[in-house]
C-alpha positions as CSV (number, residue, x, y, z in Angstrom):
1,X,66.1,213.7,103.3
2,X,67.9,216.3,101.2
3,X,66.9,219.9,100.7
4,X,66.1,219.5,97.0
5,X,63.4,217.0,98.0
6,X,62.2,219.4,100.7
7,X,61.9,222.1,97.9
8,X,60.0,219.7,95.6
9,X,57.4,218.9,98.2
10,X,57.0,222.6,98.9
11,X,56.0,223.5,95.3
12,X,52.3,222.9,95.7
13,X,52.1,224.9,98.9
14,X,54.0,227.8,97.5
15,X,51.8,227.9,94.4
16,X,48.7,227.7,96.6
17,X,49.7,230.8,98.5
18,X,51.5,232.7,95.8
19,X,48.3,234.8,95.0
20,X,47.3,235.1,98.6
21,X,48.4,238.5,100.0
22,X,47.6,237.3,103.5
23,X,50.8,235.2,103.4
24,X,54.0,237.2,103.5
25,X,56.4,234.3,104.0
26,X,56.4,230.5,104.4
27,X,58.3,228.4,106.9
28,X,58.3,224.7,106.1
29,X,59.2,222.3,109.0
30,X,59.6,218.7,107.9
31,X,61.1,216.1,110.2
32,X,64.1,217.9,111.8
33,X,64.7,220.3,108.9
34,X,63.4,223.7,108.0
35,X,63.3,225.8,104.8
36,X,62.3,229.4,104.9
37,X,60.8,231.2,101.9
38,X,60.1,234.9,101.4
39,X,58.3,236.8,98.6
40,X,60.6,238.0,96.0
41,X,60.4,241.2,93.9
42,X,57.8,239.7,91.6
43,X,55.7,238.4,94.4
44,X,56.8,234.7,94.1
45,X,58.3,232.8,97.0
46,X,62.0,232.3,96.9
47,X,64.3,230.3,99.2
48,X,65.9,232.4,102.0
49,X,67.6,230.1,104.5
50,X,67.5,226.6,105.9
51,X,68.5,224.8,109.0
52,X,67.8,222.1,111.6
53,X,65.0,222.2,114.2
54,X,64.1,220.6,117.5
55,X,60.5,219.3,117.8
56,X,58.5,217.6,120.4
57,X,60.1,214.8,122.5
58,X,57.5,212.3,121.3
59,X,57.6,213.5,117.7
60,X,54.6,214.7,115.6
61,X,50.8,214.4,115.9
62,X,49.8,216.6,118.9
63,X,46.2,216.2,120.1
64,X,46.3,216.7,123.8
65,X,47.9,218.9,126.5
66,X,51.1,217.4,127.8
67,X,51.6,214.8,125.1
68,X,55.0,216.3,124.2
69,X,54.1,216.1,120.5
70,X,54.4,218.8,117.8
71,X,51.2,219.5,115.8
72,X,51.0,218.9,112.1
73,X,49.3,221.5,109.8
74,X,49.5,225.0,108.5
75,X,49.6,227.7,111.2
76,X,49.5,231.5,111.2
77,X,51.3,233.8,113.6
78,X,49.3,235.2,116.5
79,X,52.1,237.4,117.9
80,X,55.8,237.5,118.4
81,X,57.4,237.7,121.8
82,X,60.7,237.7,123.6
83,X,62.7,238.1,126.7
84,X,65.0,240.2,124.5
85,X,63.8,243.5,123.1
86,X,61.8,243.6,119.9
87,X,64.4,243.3,117.1
88,X,62.2,245.2,114.7
89,X,59.7,242.7,113.5
90,X,56.5,243.7,111.7
91,X,54.5,241.3,113.9
92,X,52.9,242.5,117.1
93,X,55.5,241.9,119.9
94,X,55.0,241.0,123.5
95,X,57.9,242.0,125.8
96,X,58.2,239.1,128.2
97,X,58.5,240.2,131.9
98,X,58.3,238.4,135.2
99,X,54.5,238.5,135.0
100,X,54.1,237.0,131.5
101,X,52.6,233.5,131.6
102,X,51.7,231.0,128.9
103,X,48.5,229.6,130.4
104,X,48.3,225.8,130.1
105,X,45.6,225.0,132.7
106,X,41.8,224.8,132.3
107,X,40.2,228.2,132.6
108,X,39.3,231.4,130.7
109,X,43.0,232.1,129.8
110,X,43.9,228.7,128.4
111,X,46.2,228.8,125.4
112,X,46.9,232.5,125.8
113,X,49.9,234.6,126.7
114,X,48.8,236.7,129.7
115,X,50.3,239.4,131.8
116,X,49.0,238.1,135.2
117,X,49.7,241.5,136.9
118,X,46.8,242.9,134.9
119,X,44.3,240.2,135.8
120,X,41.5,241.0,138.3
121,X,41.7,239.2,141.6
122,X,40.4,235.7,141.3
123,X,41.1,235.4,137.6
124,X,43.9,232.8,138.0
125,X,46.2,231.8,135.1
126,X,48.5,228.9,135.7
127,X,51.3,227.9,133.3
128,X,54.8,228.7,132.2
129,X,56.4,231.8,133.6
130,X,58.0,232.7,130.3
131,X,60.9,234.7,131.6
132,X,62.3,231.6,133.2
133,X,62.7,229.9,129.8
134,X,66.0,231.4,128.6
135,X,67.4,231.1,125.9
136,X,64.3,229.3,124.5
137,X,62.1,232.4,124.8
138,X,64.7,235.0,123.9
139,X,62.6,235.3,120.7
140,X,59.5,233.5,119.5
141,X,56.3,233.4,117.6
142,X,53.0,232.1,119.0
143,X,51.1,230.1,116.5
144,X,47.3,229.7,116.1
145,X,47.2,226.1,117.1
146,X,43.9,225.3,118.9
147,X,42.4,228.7,117.9
148,X,39.3,228.0,119.9
149,X,41.4,227.6,123.1
150,X,39.6,224.4,123.9
151,X,41.0,222.5,127.0
152,X,42.8,220.1,126.9
153,X,43.6,220.1,123.1
154,X,46.9,221.7,123.7
155,X,48.4,225.1,124.3
156,X,51.5,227.3,123.9
157,X,52.6,226.0,120.5
158,X,55.5,228.3,119.7
159,X,58.2,228.7,117.1
160,X,61.1,229.7,119.3
161,X,64.9,229.5,120.0
162,X,66.7,226.3,120.8
163,X,67.8,225.6,124.4
164,X,70.0,223.0,126.0
165,X,67.6,220.1,125.3
166,X,67.5,218.5,121.8
167,X,63.7,218.4,122.0
168,X,60.7,220.5,123.0
169,X,57.4,220.1,124.8
170,X,55.6,220.3,121.4
171,X,57.0,223.5,119.9
172,X,59.5,224.0,117.0
173,X,62.9,225.4,118.0
174,X,65.6,226.9,115.8
175,X,68.9,228.6,116.3
176,X,68.6,232.0,117.9
177,X,70.2,233.8,114.9
178,X,67.8,232.2,112.5
179,X,64.9,233.0,114.8
180,X,65.9,236.7,114.9
181,X,66.4,236.7,111.1
182,X,63.0,235.3,110.5
183,X,61.4,237.9,112.8
184,X,63.1,240.7,110.9
185,X,62.1,239.4,107.5
186,X,58.9,237.4,107.7
187,X,56.5,240.4,107.2
188,X,53.1,240.7,108.9
189,X,51.7,237.3,107.9
190,X,54.1,234.4,108.0
191,X,52.7,230.8,107.5
192,X,54.3,227.9,109.4
193,X,53.7,224.6,107.7
194,X,54.6,221.5,109.8
195,X,54.9,218.0,108.4
196,X,56.5,214.8,109.7
197,X,59.5,213.5,107.8
198,X,57.9,210.2,107.0
199,X,55.0,211.8,105.0
200,X,55.8,211.1,101.3
201,X,52.7,212.6,99.6
202,X,52.9,216.1,98.2
203,X,51.5,218.9,100.3
């Protein structure tokens, strides 16, 4: 799939959100490719950069915790985060420490990033100790997949940096320099649109 085609299928989505001030930028992930659009001087979306991504080991179509699939849909940013210091993003930023956990087990903290050092005794949160995932979590954006935090529909769907593996557990991973660039330029309300490569109908 070439990038001119990627741009053509993006047209309807860009037009849909062109008058929506709640969207500051659009990131299209389609198959293993990404195209990033920012608002230009006249408020229209213009291409910024493009690249290749890693997605879930089992492809697209996430619907359950642990299925190693990447969800399909349009997602808003909840927060940015990183093991590295905030590069200057307009998004709220969580500095990842040794007590930062992405909770993936059933309970009140499911599908949330939590500082477990601040939880009251007995309020257990089990999941990824995020500081251990380097370089993947050097920088990232948490998406609003499963906004009701319903177990076991899936948790911790992030847009983050690539690591050694050529796949993820369900997230979307990009080169670290691109991740940092997007954080610095995406504004307060980026939209991440994820589609499988085999989908041929316009968005």
